[in-house]
C-alpha positions as CSV (number, residue, x, y, z in Angstrom):
1,M,-34.4,43.5,7.2
2,K,-32.1,44.5,10.1
3,M,-28.4,44.8,9.2
4,K,-25.3,45.3,11.3
5,T,-21.6,45.2,11.0
6,F,-19.3,43.2,13.4
7,I,-15.5,43.2,13.6
8,A,-13.5,40.6,15.5
9,D,-10.2,38.9,15.5
10,T,-11.6,35.7,14.0
11,M,-14.6,34.6,12.0
12,V,-15.8,32.5,14.9
13,E,-15.7,35.5,17.2
14,A,-17.5,37.7,14.7
15,V,-20.3,35.1,14.2
16,D,-20.6,34.7,18.0
17,Q,-21.1,38.5,18.3
18,M,-23.7,38.3,15.6
19,K,-25.7,35.5,17.2
20,Q,-25.5,37.2,20.7
21,E,-26.9,40.5,19.4
22,L,-29.2,39.4,16.5
23,G,-30.1,35.9,17.5
24,E,-29.8,32.5,16.0
25,D,-31.7,33.5,12.8
26,A,-29.1,36.0,11.8
27,Y,-26.8,35.2,8.9
28,V,-23.7,36.5,7.2
29,I,-24.3,38.6,4.1
30,E,-20.7,39.3,3.3
31,S,-17.3,39.1,5.0
32,E,-13.8,40.4,4.4
33,M,-10.3,40.6,6.1
34,I,-9.4,44.2,7.2
35,R,-6.4,45.7,8.9
36,T,-7.0,47.9,12.0
37,G,-5.1,49.7,14.7
38,G,-1.4,50.4,14.5
39,F,0.6,53.7,14.4
40,L,1.3,55.6,11.2
41,G,0.3,52.6,9.1
42,M,2.6,50.3,11.1
43,F,1.8,47.4,13.5
44,Q,-1.7,46.9,12.0
45,K,-3.6,43.8,12.9
46,N,-5.6,41.5,10.6
47,R,-9.2,41.3,11.7
48,V,-12.5,39.9,10.3
49,K,-15.4,42.1,9.3
50,I,-18.8,40.7,8.6
51,V,-22.1,42.3,7.6
52,A,-24.9,40.4,9.2
53,G,-28.6,40.4,8.3
54,L,-31.8,39.4,10.1
55,D,-35.1,39.2,8.2
56,D,-38.1,40.7,10.0
57,V,-40.6,38.2,8.6
58,A,-41.8,37.4,12.0
59,H,-42.6,41.0,12.8
60,R,-44.6,41.9,9.7
61,P,-48.2,43.0,10.4
62,A,-51.0,40.6,9.5
63,S,-52.4,41.0,6.1
64,S,-55.4,39.8,4.1
65,R,-53.2,37.4,2.1
66,S,-54.1,33.7,2.4
67,A,-52.4,31.5,4.9
68,S,-51.0,29.3,2.0
69,T,-49.4,32.3,0.4
70,F,-47.8,33.4,3.6
71,S,-46.6,29.8,4.2
72,Q,-45.1,29.6,0.8
73,E,-43.2,32.8,1.3
74,N,-42.0,31.5,4.7
75,E,-40.7,28.3,3.0
76,V,-38.8,30.3,0.5
77,V,-37.2,32.4,3.3
78,V,-36.3,29.3,5.3
79,E,-34.8,27.6,2.3
80,R,-32.7,30.7,1.6
81,L,-31.6,31.0,5.2
82,T,-30.7,27.3,5.4
83,S,-28.6,27.6,2.2
84,E,-26.9,30.7,3.5
85,V,-26.2,29.1,6.9
86,S,-24.7,26.1,5.2
87,E,-22.5,28.3,3.0
88,M,-21.4,30.2,6.1
89,K,-20.5,27.0,7.9
90,K,-18.4,26.0,4.9
91,M,-16.7,29.4,4.9
92,I,-15.9,29.2,8.6
93,E,-14.6,25.7,8.2
94,T,-12.4,26.8,5.3
95,M,-11.1,29.8,7.3
96,H,-10.3,27.4,10.2
97,V,-8.4,25.2,7.8
98,H,-6.4,28.0,6.2
99,E,-5.7,29.5,9.6
100,K,-4.3,26.2,10.8
101,R,-2.2,25.6,7.7
102,S,-0.9,29.2,7.8
103,K,1.0,28.0,10.9
104,Y,2.8,25.2,9.0
105,P,6.5,25.7,8.7
106,D,7.7,26.3,5.1
107,V,9.1,22.7,4.8
108,L,5.7,21.2,5.8
109,H,3.7,23.6,3.6
110,S,5.9,22.7,0.7
111,Q,5.1,19.0,1.2
112,Y,1.4,19.7,1.5
113,E,1.5,21.4,-1.9
114,S,3.4,18.5,-3.3
115,L,0.7,16.1,-2.1
116,R,-2.0,18.2,-3.7
117,S,0.0,18.3,-7.0
118,R,0.2,14.5,-7.0
119,G,-3.6,14.0,-6.8
120,F,-4.2,13.9,-3.0
121,S,-7.4,15.5,-2.1
122,D,-7.3,18.7,-0.1
123,E,-9.0,16.9,2.8
124,L,-6.6,13.9,2.9
125,A,-3.5,16.0,2.4
126,G,-4.7,18.3,5.2
127,V,-5.4,15.4,7.6
128,V,-2.0,13.9,7.1
129,C,-0.1,17.2,7.3
130,D,-2.1,18.3,10.3
131,A,-0.9,15.1,12.1
132,V,2.7,15.7,11.1
133,Y,2.4,19.3,12.3
134,G,1.3,18.1,15.7
135,L,4.6,16.0,15.8
136,I,7.0,18.8,14.7
137,K,5.5,22.1,15.9
138,R,7.7,22.3,18.9
139,R,10.9,21.6,17.0
140,D,13.1,24.5,16.0
141,V,14.7,22.9,12.9
142,I,13.4,20.0,10.8
143,E,14.7,18.8,7.5
144,D,12.7,18.2,4.4
145,Y,13.4,14.5,4.3
146,E,12.2,14.1,7.9
147,V,8.9,15.6,7.0
148,V,8.5,13.3,4.0
149,E,9.3,10.3,6.2
150,L,6.7,11.4,8.8
151,I,4.1,11.8,6.0
152,G,4.9,8.3,4.9
153,E,4.5,7.0,8.4
154,Q,1.1,8.7,8.7
155,L,-0.1,7.1,5.5
156,F,1.2,3.7,6.5
157,M,-0.6,3.8,9.9
158,R,-3.8,5.0,8.1
159,Y,-4.0,2.1,5.7
160,E,-2.0,-0.8,7.2
161,H,-5.2,-2.7,8.1
162,L,-6.2,-3.1,4.4
163,P,-5.1,-6.0,2.2
164,F,-2.4,-5.4,-0.4
165,G,-1.4,-8.1,-2.9
166,N,-2.5,-11.5,-1.6
167,V,-4.6,-12.5,-4.6
168,S,-7.3,-15.0,-3.7
169,E,-5.8,-18.3,-4.9
170,E,-8.5,-20.2,-3.0
171,K,-11.1,-18.8,-5.3
172,K,-11.8,-20.7,-8.5
173,Y,-13.5,-17.9,-10.5
174,I,-11.7,-14.6,-10.8
175,Q,-13.7,-11.8,-12.4
176,V,-12.6,-8.3,-13.3
177,V,-15.0,-5.4,-13.9
178,G,-14.7,-1.8,-14.7
179,P,-15.6,0.9,-17.2
180,T,-14.5,1.1,-20.8
181,G,-10.8,1.7,-21.5
182,V,-9.3,0.7,-18.2
183,G,-7.5,-2.3,-19.6
184,K,-9.5,-5.2,-18.2
185,T,-8.7,-7.8,-20.9
186,T,-5.0,-7.2,-20.9
187,T,-4.9,-7.1,-17.1
188,L,-6.8,-10.4,-16.9
189,A,-4.4,-12.0,-19.3
190,K,-1.5,-10.8,-17.2
191,I,-3.0,-12.3,-14.0
192,A,-3.8,-15.6,-15.8
193,A,-0.2,-15.8,-17.2
194,R,1.2,-15.4,-13.7
195,F,-1.0,-18.3,-12.5
196,V,0.2,-20.5,-15.3
197,L,3.9,-19.6,-15.3
198,E,4.6,-19.0,-11.6
199,K,1.9,-21.0,-9.8
200,K,1.7,-23.9,-12.4
201,K,-2.1,-23.7,-12.5
202,K,-4.4,-25.0,-15.1
203,V,-6.6,-22.0,-16.3
204,A,-9.5,-21.2,-18.6
205,F,-11.3,-18.1,-19.6
206,M,-14.9,-16.9,-19.9
207,T,-16.0,-13.6,-21.4
208,T,-19.3,-11.7,-21.3
209,D,-17.8,-8.9,-23.5
210,T,-19.9,-9.6,-26.6
211,Y,-20.3,-5.9,-27.4
212,R,-16.9,-4.5,-28.2
213,I,-15.6,-5.3,-31.7
214,G,-12.6,-7.6,-31.5
215,A,-12.9,-8.2,-27.8
216,I,-13.4,-12.0,-28.0
217,E,-10.6,-12.3,-30.6
218,Q,-8.2,-10.3,-28.3
219,L,-8.9,-12.7,-25.4
220,K,-8.6,-15.8,-27.6
221,T,-5.1,-14.5,-28.7
222,Y,-3.9,-14.4,-25.1
223,A,-5.7,-17.7,-24.3
224,H,-4.0,-19.5,-27.2
225,L,-0.5,-18.5,-25.8
226,L,-1.5,-20.0,-22.5
227,Q,-3.1,-23.0,-24.1
228,A,-6.4,-22.2,-22.3
229,P,-10.0,-22.5,-23.6
230,V,-12.3,-19.6,-23.9
231,H,-16.1,-19.8,-23.3
232,V,-18.3,-16.9,-24.5
233,I,-21.2,-16.1,-22.2
234,Y,-24.4,-14.7,-23.7
235,S,-26.8,-16.0,-21.0
236,K,-27.0,-17.5,-17.5
237,E,-27.4,-20.9,-19.2
238,D,-24.2,-20.4,-21.1
239,F,-22.4,-19.7,-17.8
240,L,-23.8,-22.8,-16.1
241,R,-22.7,-25.0,-19.1
242,A,-19.3,-23.4,-19.2
243,K,-18.9,-23.9,-15.4
244,E,-19.7,-27.6,-15.9
245,A,-17.3,-28.0,-18.8
246,L,-14.4,-26.3,-16.8
247,A,-14.9,-28.3,-13.6
248,S,-11.4,-29.8,-13.9
249,Y,-9.6,-26.4,-14.2
250,D,-7.9,-24.8,-11.2
251,H,-9.0,-21.2,-12.0
252,V,-11.4,-19.6,-14.5
253,F,-10.8,-16.0,-15.4
254,I,-13.9,-14.0,-16.3
255,D,-13.6,-10.9,-18.6
256,T,-16.5,-8.5,-18.7
257,A,-17.7,-5.7,-21.0
258,G,-16.6,-2.2,-20.5
259,R,-19.9,-0.3,-20.2
260,N,-21.3,2.9,-18.8
261,Y,-22.2,1.2,-15.5
262,R,-24.0,4.3,-14.2
263,N,-26.8,2.8,-16.2
264,K,-28.1,0.3,-13.6
265,Q,-29.4,-2.0,-16.4
266,Y,-25.8,-2.9,-17.4
267,V,-24.9,-3.8,-13.8
268,E,-28.0,-5.9,-13.4
269,E,-27.2,-7.8,-16.6
270,L,-23.8,-8.7,-15.2
271,V,-25.3,-9.8,-11.9
272,Q,-27.8,-12.0,-13.7
273,L,-25.1,-13.5,-16.1
274,I,-22.5,-14.6,-13.5
275,E,-23.7,-16.7,-10.6
276,R,-22.4,-15.3,-7.3
277,D,-21.2,-17.8,-4.8
278,E,-18.3,-18.4,-2.4
279,E,-16.1,-19.6,-5.3
280,L,-16.2,-16.2,-7.1
281,V,-14.0,-13.2,-6.3
282,T,-14.5,-9.9,-8.2
283,Y,-11.8,-7.2,-8.6
284,G,-12.6,-3.6,-9.7
285,V,-10.2,-2.4,-12.4
286,V,-9.3,1.3,-12.1
287,S,-7.2,3.4,-14.4
288,L,-5.1,6.0,-12.6
289,T,-5.4,8.3,-15.7
290,G,-9.1,8.7,-15.0
291,K,-10.8,11.7,-13.3
292,I,-11.5,10.9,-9.6
293,E,-15.2,11.9,-10.1
294,D,-15.6,9.4,-13.0
295,I,-13.7,6.7,-11.0
296,E,-16.0,7.2,-8.0
297,A,-19.1,7.1,-10.2
298,A,-18.0,3.8,-11.7
299,V,-17.0,2.1,-8.4
300,D,-20.3,3.3,-6.8
301,A,-22.3,1.8,-9.6
302,L,-20.5,-1.5,-9.3
303,K,-21.2,-2.0,-5.6
304,P,-23.8,-4.7,-6.3
305,L,-20.9,-6.9,-7.6
306,Q,-19.3,-6.9,-4.2
307,L,-15.8,-5.8,-5.1
308,K,-13.1,-7.4,-3.0
309,Q,-10.1,-5.2,-3.9
310,F,-8.9,-3.0,-6.7
311,V,-6.5,-3.6,-9.7
312,L,-4.8,-0.3,-10.6
313,T,-3.8,0.2,-14.2
314,K,-1.7,2.7,-16.2
315,L,0.6,3.7,-13.4
316,D,3.2,4.5,-16.0
317,E,1.0,7.1,-17.6
318,T,0.4,9.4,-14.7
319,L,1.8,11.1,-11.6
320,S,-1.5,11.4,-9.8
321,Y,-0.8,8.7,-7.3
322,G,-2.9,10.4,-4.7
323,T,-5.9,8.8,-6.4
324,I,-4.7,5.5,-4.9
325,F,-5.1,6.8,-1.4
326,H,-8.4,8.5,-2.2
327,L,-9.7,5.0,-3.2
328,L,-8.4,3.5,0.0
329,D,-10.0,6.2,2.1
330,T,-13.3,6.2,0.3
331,Y,-13.9,2.4,-0.1
332,E,-11.8,0.7,2.6
333,K,-10.6,-1.8,0.0
334,G,-7.0,-2.7,-0.6
335,I,-5.0,-3.1,-3.9
336,V,-4.4,-6.6,-5.2
337,Y,-2.5,-5.8,-8.4
338,C,-0.9,-2.9,-10.2
339,T,0.1,-2.6,-13.9
340,D,2.6,-0.3,-15.4
341,G,2.9,-1.2,-19.0
342,Q,1.5,-3.4,-21.9
343,E,3.8,-6.4,-21.6
344,V,2.2,-9.7,-20.7
345,P,2.8,-10.8,-18.0
346,E,5.8,-8.7,-17.0
347,D,4.1,-5.4,-16.3
348,L,2.1,-6.7,-13.4
349,Y,2.9,-6.8,-9.7
350,E,1.3,-7.3,-6.3
351,P,2.1,-4.1,-4.4
352,T,2.8,-3.6,-0.8
353,L,1.6,-0.6,1.0
354,N,5.2,0.6,1.4
355,E,5.7,0.4,-2.3
356,L,2.6,2.5,-3.0
357,I,3.7,5.2,-0.4
358,H,7.1,5.3,-2.0
359,L,5.5,5.7,-5.4
360,A,3.4,8.6,-4.2
361,I,5.8,10.6,-2.0
362,G,9.3,9.2,-2.8
363,S,9.9,7.9,0.7
364,E,9.9,4.4,2.1
365,V,8.5,3.7,5.6
366,K,10.7,1.9,8.1
367,A,7.9,-0.3,9.3
368,D,7.3,-4.1,9.5
369,E,4.7,-5.1,7.0
370,S,4.6,-8.7,7.9
């Protein structure tokens, strides 16, 4: 292996030097920040030092080893190089990001850290703050509240094309799905109560949750208060019979079992039970107290059910409101309802984008949402 050290002002320049001298197959073995120059320890400059390597596989003399053995060794080397190049690219990208954010004024850097502490991903917080930095970098003085307002405006522009609130009243069958413990049954009861009390609709319930102890009784308790019938669905035939029996009702609310939907069998069972047609709308219920990785896994698994929007629950139990915007970014689906308590039907509302931004950053956007 050939090794050489390169020193430059930036990582990009150091890598360029490496490639020019050692070729495209060279890779970074290690890197560090060093201080050079100056006088008597003063006025020193930060620079990047890398140790580069170049394998001499191509220059080894031929041997009596079999071609297959040589090929296998080559594959191992290529895999290692590919992995190291990938890591190097990530490192360079990270250094670029940190270099850019090191230029943020203190007031913007403070807001960037605030976004991160509220559950915004590093990527999303960075994209938003980079845009704000582009707007303020030539200003000598800027107040904290101005930066917060600009962040709010960036979020608004990023998501204003998505639907917020506007529950599908034209759909007869309203289904909620989601993993265990997100509050589907209570949320469904809240939505149904709104339809009865505010919209004066005649409603009924179906449930496919025949697994959880007490699930049917819980739903029947809510249904009794609304004077609504409940049909328990064990099979596709049960669904078709219930559909015929409830033909005169304005809306039918469908509760589903909370399962580990990463098991594709459970998703397939739900697809088979409930007939999908233009009269059905499905909302994904997401608890903001969940880990983002678990939320993503559940939503990804439920894609065959064609989620229209999200219902967000347990907003009163967390400060990680950045998760909301991560969902908007990742799935390009809006928010139809939010819940922030256990009271039925009081703790349910149709959010506007402005309200969600205010919840997340404490600033309202002076923009027309009509």
